[in-house]
Structures are given as structure tokens and as C-alpha cells.
N, C-alpha and C positions, 0 to 999 in steps of 0.2 A: 038714337041713344043705344049705347052698347048694352047688351044683356049682361047681367051680373050672375056669375056662376059661383055658387057656394059649395065649398068642399069641406066636408066634415071628417076630421082625422080621428082615428081611433088609437089610443095608447095601448100597446101590447106590453104587458109586464112579464119579464123572464126571470126566473129565480137565479140567484147568484151561483148556486151549484145544483147540478142535477142530482136528484136522489139516486143512490146506488141500488142496484137490483137487490132483491131480498136475499139471494144465495151468497153474494159476496160479503154482505154485512154479517152474515152468520159465520162464515169462515174466519173473518178477521177477529171476531169476538172469541172464537175457539182457540186461535193461535195465541192470543193475548193471555188467555186463561192458562194455556199449556206452559208458556214461558214463565208465567208467575208461579206455576206449580213447581217447575224445575228449580227455579231460584229458591223457592221455599224449601225444597228438598235438600238442596246443597247447604243452605243455611242451617237446616236441622241437623244434617250429617256433621257439619263443622262444629256445631254446638255440642253434639253428642260426643265427637272425637276429642274435643277439648276437655270435656268432662270425664273421658275414659282414662283411667290411671295406667292401664296397660299400654295404650298408645303413647301416652306421655313418656312413660319409661323407655319405650322403644326409640322414640325420638331422641331422648337423652343419650341412649347408648350409641346411636348413630353419630351424634355430635361428638360424644366423647371418644368414640373409635377413630373418627376423622382427625380429631385433635392429637390423639396418641400416635397415629400413623405419621402425621405431619411432624410431630416432635421426634419420632424415631428416625425419619429420613433426615431431618435437620441435624440431629445428633450424629447420624452416620456420616453425613457430609463433613461436619466439623471434625469428627474423629479421623476421617480419611485425610483431611487437610493437615491435621496435627501429625498423623502417621507418616505422611509424605515428607514432613520436615525431618524425620528421624530415621528414615529408611532409604537404602540405595537399591535401585532396580537395574539389573543388567540383562541383556538378551544376547545369547550366543547361538548362532545359526550353524547348520552343518556344512555350509559352504566355506566356513573358516576353520583353520586348523585348531584354533583354541577350543572349539567344540569337542574335538577328540581328546584334547588335553584334560578337560574337565570330566569327561566320561571315564578316562583312565584314573583320575584322582578319586572319583566316586566309587570305582571298582576296587579300591584298596581295602585291606582287611578292616581297618579302623572305621571306614565309612560305610561298609556294607553289612557288618555283623548285626546291626539292629534293624535292618530293613524288613518290612513286612509285606510289601508289594514290590515285585521286581521282575526284571526280564533276565533270564539266564543266558550267558554268552560265553563261548569258548574262544579265547584269544591266544595268539601265539602259534607256533608251528610244531610244538611237541605232540606227536601222535599218542604218546602215553600220558598226556596231561591228566591230573587227578585233582580231587578236591584239596589235597594237601598242598598243591602248588599255590592255590588261591589263599588258603589259610596261612601260608607262610608270610604273606603280606609283602612279598618281594616285588610284586608287579610283573613277575615272569609269566611263563606259560601256565595256563590253568583255566579255571572257571571264574567268571565274574558275575556279580549281581548288579545289573544296571537299573536305573529308575525305569519303572514300567511306563509305556506310553500314556500320556495324559495322567500320570500319577504324581504324587508329591513325595519328596524325599527330604527329611530334615537331617542336618549334619551340623557340626561345629567346626569353627576355624578360628584360631587365636582366641578361644573362649567366647566367641560370638555364635549365636544360633543363626543358621543360614537355611533358607527355604529354596529347594530346587523343584522345578516343574518341567518335565519333559513333554513337549508338545509335538504331535505329529499332524501335519496338514495334508490330508488326502484329497483335497478338492481337485478333482479332474486330472490327477497325475498318476501315471502308472508306477512312478518311483517317488513316493511322498517325501516332502521336505520335513526336516525335523529342526527343532530349536530347543534351547534350555533357558528357562526363565529363572534368574537368580535374584533373591531378595534377602537383604541383610540389614539388621538394625545398626546403622552407623550414619554419621553425618558427612564423612569424607569418602571419596572414591578410592583412596589409597588401599583400603582393605580388599577391594576387587582386584586391584593391580597385584597385590601380594598373593591373593588366591590363584590368579592366573599363572603367576610365576612359579608358585608351588606346584600347580597342576602340570606345568611344562616340565619341571624337573622330574616329577613322577613318571610322566609319559616318556621322557628321555631315558629314565632308568629301566623302564620296561623293555625298551628297544636297545638297550646297551649292548654293544657288540654285534648288532644286526644291521643289515641293509633294509631300510624301510622303503618299499616300493609304492608309489602312488600312481593311479591311473584316473583318466577323466570320468566324471559322473555329471552329466549336463555341463554346467559352467563352473564346476568346482572339482577339486581333487578329492579322491577317495582312497583311504589307506587300504590297499588290496593285499599286501603281504609284508612280513618281516622275516627276512631270510638270513641265515648265518652267512657271513661274508665269505666269498670265495677267495682262497689264498692266491696271492699274485704269483706265487711260485708254481701254481697248477696251470697257469696260462702259458702255453708253449708258443712263442713267437721268435723271430730272429733276435739274437742276443742284443740287449741294449734298448729294444723298442719299448717294452713296458716300463722299464725303469726310467726311460726318458719321458714318458707321458706323465708318470707320477711326479717327477721332479718339475716338469713344466706347470702342472696344476698347482703344486705347492707354491711355486714362485708367483703364480698369478694371484693367489689369495694374499700373499705377502706384499703385493705391489699396489694395493688399493690407493694409497696416498700418491703414488707416482702417476696413476691414471687420472686422479682428480686434479693434480697440479697441471696437467697438460690438457685438461678438458676432453679426455677420451672416455667414452662409455666403458665402465669396468665390466667387461664381458670377454669371454674367449670361446672360440668355436673350433671344434675338432671334427674332421670329416674322416670316418673310417669306411674305406671302400675296398671291395674285392670279392673273391669267390665266396659262395655260401659255405657255412660250416668251418670257417677259418678262424673263428674266435673273436669277432668284432664285439658282439654283445657281452661275451664273457669277460673281455678286457674291461669294458665300461663298469660292469658289476664289481669286478675286483678292485678297480680304482676307487669306486665309491666306498667299498668296504675298508680299504686301506686308510682312506682319509676321513672316514666317519661321515660321509655325505648321504643325504636322502636322495632317492632316485625317482624322478618324475618322468614317466614314459608316455609319449603320445604317438599313436599310429596316425599319420596324416591322411591315410586313406580311410579312416574310420567314418562310418555313416553318421550323419548328423553334425559333424564338425564343420564349422565355418570360420570366417575371419574374426567375427566378434567373440566367438567362444575361445578361439586360439589366443586372442589378445588377453582375455580374462584369465585364462589358465596360465599364460606366460607371466602375467603380472602377479600371480598368486604363488609363484615358486619361492620357497624360503631362501634366506640369504645364503646359506651354505647348502644350496640344492644343486643337483646335477640334472639338467633338462635333456632328455633324450628324444630325438625325432627318429623313429624307426622307419627304415625303407623309404627314405625321403624321395626317392625317384618315383614312387607309386602315388604320390599325392596328385600329380597332374601331368599331362603329356608335355614334353619339351616343345620349344618353338619349331624345331626341326620336324617333330612328329605332326604338329598341326599343319605345317606347310605341305608335308608329304601327303597328309590325309586330304587336303584340299585339291592337290594335284592328281591324286589317285583315289577317287571315291570308292572304287572296287576294293582296294586294299583296306580302306577304312571299314567297309562292311565285313571284311574277313577277320576283324578282331583288333584293329588299332583304334582305340577310342579317342575321340577328339574332345571329350569332356572329362573333368576330374571325377574321381570316385567320391570325393567329399566336396563340401562347399568352400574349401580353402582355396583362395586365389594366390597367384604368385606374388602380387603386391602385398597381400596380407602377410604372407610368410616372410617376405623380405623385410617388412617393417618390424616384425617380431625379431628376426635375426639381427637387425641393426641395433637392437637394444633400446628402441624407443619405448617399448612397452615391457621389456624384460627386467626383472628385478636386478638391481645393481649387485655385482658379485656373483652372478650366475654363470655357471659353466655349461656350455651347450655342446652336446655330442649329437652327430647325425650319422646314420649308417645307410649304405646303399650297396647293392650288388652290381649296379650298372652306372658307374660314374659318368660314362659317356652320354647317358640319357638325361643328365641334369641340365637344366637351363643355364646358359652362361652367366646369368645374373647371380645364380646361387654359388658359382665358383669364384666370384670376384674376391680379390684379397680384401681382408677386413671383415668378411663374413665368416669364412672358414679359414682360420689362421694356421691350423696345423693339419696336414693331410697325411694319412697313414694308409698304405696299401697293404692289403692282406692277400697273400697268394696261397697256392697249395703248398703242402708241406715240403720242406727241403730235407736232405738227409740229416743235417744238423738238428732240425726240429724233431725228426723221427727219433733220433738218439736221446734227445732231452725228454721226450715224452715217455720213452721206455724206462729211463732212469727214474722218472717221477712215479710211474706205475709200480716199479719194483725197487723200493728202497733197499739198500744193501747194509750189511753189518761189516764189522772189521774183517770177519772171516770170508765173507762172500763178495767183498767189494770188487776184486779183480775179475771174478767170474761174471758178475752182473755187468760190468763195464764191457767185457768181451761180447756178451750176449747183445748188449745194446748196440755195439758197433756192427755186429753181424746183422741185426734187425735193420738198422739204418741203411746198410749197403744193399739190402734187398728191396728197399723202397725206391721206385722210380722217382727222380727229381721232379718236383712241381707237377705231380699228376694227381695226387689224392689230397683232399682237404684233411686238416688235422682231426676233424670230427670223425672222419671215416677210420683213421688209424686208431683213434681212441675206442671206437666201437669194436675193432678187432681185438685190442688188448683187454677189453672188458669181458670178452668171451673166455679169457684165460687168466682170471684173477688169481694171483699167487702162484702162477705156473709160468715163469719166464721162459723156460726151455721149450715148453709146449707152444708158446707164442711165436717163438722163432721157427720152430719146426713146421707150424701150420701156415706160415706166411705165404709160401708159394701156392698152396691150395686156395688161400683166401684171394690172392691176386688173380688166380686163374678164373675166378668167378666175378671178375670186373670189380674188385675191391669190395667183395661181399654182396654185390648186386648181381644176381643171376639174370642174364638176358634171356627173355623168352624166345623160343625158336619159332 
């Protein structure tokens, strides 16, 4: 019989949760009381704040102020939108000639007399300019009151009030840009067109009878001078040359329809080449003065000039403008010079540059001359002392239509120059002509430029006999230039 084993089990009872230590229980109770205290404090503060009349008034002011500001801004936007419907805004920048027109209009007597803030400017070429010139209101030489930079000028035109603001932008530019903001109460752009036309007429009247010279300023033209025109009679050239040039330019302007019918760009090029001091630039200035043309002068060797700038400038020449490329041979070396420099590096180092002085390339200049970017009706003149140095592409027919060679003075030119310097009366005509003939016979043929002879005659103003008597002495010093021993 198997022995019976009795096992007595003991039930162990474990609590569902262990009791927390005494310290933890105390912390929990403290935190609960603290939170309750903070909540109570906040509620008490809120209750007190609501009951505070001062705080209620402050909140009302904040809400009211916000509402008023919102209303103000809303009304401002609405007013601005309404104003936009009844005003015209125009912007004129100093890269456009219309900017100069408007400044000329603003500088007239009727527009500057009531100015309170202005910039004083002396315009014109009269060294004896006075306030009376400006007060005369003729637009001639004198003083002008221009709108001050970033200042406002009010004026009237056709009975309408116009607001002008001259803005100067100096951001990172040594030569700051300028603009003129124009605002007028009107619904049509026509008043701006009429204003610009009136300004153009005022500007034109100011320069009436003068040759206005423009030079590059970055990528725009800058009015640099307004000179009295040089009389064509004062230019001493072989007889018939200057008259032929004037006649040819006039015929060119009259033939615009002929060019258009045949699909030919309406442009004409003149190449004036020859010795220095022979009157090339003087002839161009005289032609511009005789025909009332503006003169736009570019030195192709100028620093900072490149193809893009050249294209922009050429496109901005006015319709009756005369574009002058001075010393075109200095723009860049010819192909022969480049080949010679490659074959003879030593000669290159000794002073024959293989790079252009400016950034203008041959292709860029050719495009400009071909009329692709030049204003229709533009007359192009170019001067050079060394026609042989020009690239063959520049000499191609169709680019330079008329070639005029300038040589040293002939005896005929010397006589004409003498007669121009010493005009005669009825009583002295025979004597002056005899002196002029003697003077011309003493001048070696084609040896001295006209400018040199002119310099000699200027030493004896009003003394024709003395001019003839001193000629041998002048020639003995190599035409006024004493050679150092």
C-alpha cells in the first residue's frame, strides 16, 4: 500500500497596489495644493480685472484704436484706388532726352518763380550770364532753379496742377541716376504728350542757333555743351569741298522716301581722313550748325565703352542727329597689325598693342555702321588721321559712302585763310588782296596744316602787314615749332 502524502497549501494574499512611500505621498499632495492655489489666484485676478473700470476702459481703447486704424487703412486704400482712376503718373529717366526737356521747361520763369526748394544751375555758354537772363524767361543763357533732388515741385499746365518729384538714386553708383516723377489730375495720357511737346519746344528755343553737343554717360547721352555754330565760311578747304558736303547731307535728308521704297537703310556715312589740324572736326561742327543738327560724339577708344553700350548709344541718336566717331583708327588694331604682332612678338612689346583700348569689337562697330541699330535718318561721320590703319571691312562701300581727304594747306587755302582773318573794306580791298597773295606765295605747298597757319595769323590780329612780314621768321622756326638742339 502506497503511503499517502498530504500537502497543505498556504494562500498568500498580495495587495492590489503597493502602498507609496510616505515621502512621495507628501510631495503629491503639495503639488496638488500649489496648482489649486495658482488657479485660484488667476481666477481671482481675472475677477478683479473684470471688476476694474480702468482696465475695462483700456481694453475698450485698444479695441477702438485697432478698429480706427483698420478703418483708416481701408479708407486710404479706397481713396488710393479712387485717386488712381483720376490721375496719370509718368516717369522720365535721365537716360532719355525727354528728361532734359522737362528740366528746361521747369527752369523757365513761369515755372520757377514760386519755387521754395530748388537747385541753382547755370546753363548756357555766356560767361557774363546774370540773373536777368533767367528772369527774362527766354530760356537762354543764365541761371535756372531746378527741382531739388528728392524734392517736390508743383506747377500748372493747361490749367491743371502737376506734381514733379526729382529722384536721385545713389545706390552704389559713382554717377547716380536721376528720374522725374510726374503726376497730374487727368484721365487721359494726352496731357502728358502735350506737356512733353511743350517742353521739347522750350528746350529747342533755349538752344536756338546753337550746336548742342552730346557725349556718352554710361549707356546714355549727356548734354555736354551748346556752342554757337561755326560759320562754314571760316572753314578753309579746297574750294567746293565744304559746299559739296552740305549739299549732299541736305539731299540725304530729303531722300527718306527714296531709301524706303528701295528697302535701303536711311543712313549715310562720311569718312574724313588726313593730317591732324587740317579741319576735319571743324567741318563737321560747321555742317551741324548750318543744318541745325545735334552733334553726338563718341571716342571709340574711350574706357568702359563696349559693343552693348555702343549699340544703345547709336539707337538713342535723335532723328536729325549727327553721329561722330572720332579717331576711328584708335578703336582697335587692324588685321595687319594683329598679324604683324603675332609674327614679331618683340615689336608687339615695343608698343604695338594687340588689344583694343576699349571693349568695342570690329563686328560690333560694323553692325552699328550698317544701320542695324542706328536711328533711321542718322548721318554718320568718322575721322581718322591714318586711313591706311583701318580694317578693310570699315572701308567697304556702303559703310562709308563719301570719303574726303584732308591735306596740308595749299597756297590757295593759305590765301583764303588770310582773307578770312583780315576782312577788307572798299578802300582796303586791293591792298588786302595783294597781302593775301604775298602771304600765300610764301607758304610751301602741302607742308603746314591749316591749324598751324591759323595759329600764326592769330599772333597778328588786325595787323595784316605784320603777318606777312613775320612769315619768314615763323617758317624758320619750323612753322612756329622751335626744334631743341
